[in-house]
C-alpha positions as CSV (number, residue, x, y, z in Angstrom):
1,M,97.5,128.9,99.0
2,I,94.9,127.3,96.8
3,K,97.3,127.5,93.8
4,A,100.0,125.7,95.8
5,V,97.7,122.9,97.0
6,F,96.2,122.5,93.5
7,A,99.7,122.4,91.9
8,R,100.7,119.6,94.2
9,A,97.5,117.7,93.5
10,Q,98.2,117.9,89.7
11,I,101.7,116.5,90.2
12,I,100.5,113.6,92.3
13,T,97.7,112.9,89.8
14,H,100.1,113.0,86.9
15,K,102.5,110.5,88.6
16,F,99.5,108.2,89.4
17,H,98.5,108.2,85.7
18,I,102.0,107.4,84.6
19,V,102.1,104.4,87.0
20,Q,98.7,103.3,85.9
21,H,99.6,103.4,82.3
22,Q,102.8,101.4,82.9
23,T,100.8,98.8,84.8
24,R,98.4,98.4,81.9
25,V,101.2,98.0,79.4
26,L,102.9,95.4,81.5
27,N,99.7,93.5,82.0
28,K,99.1,93.4,78.3
29,I,102.6,92.0,77.7
30,R,102.1,89.3,80.4
31,I,98.8,88.3,78.9
32,R,100.4,88.0,75.4
33,R,103.2,85.8,76.8
34,C,100.9,83.5,78.6
35,K,98.9,82.7,75.5
């Protein structure tokens, strides 16, 4: 059971990091365009 729960947690964390990275990249692009 612990393995199943941990595996799910890893997947959710991984997706979160992907979204976080995309947000940072988009923010950098926006900042460059505003200057």
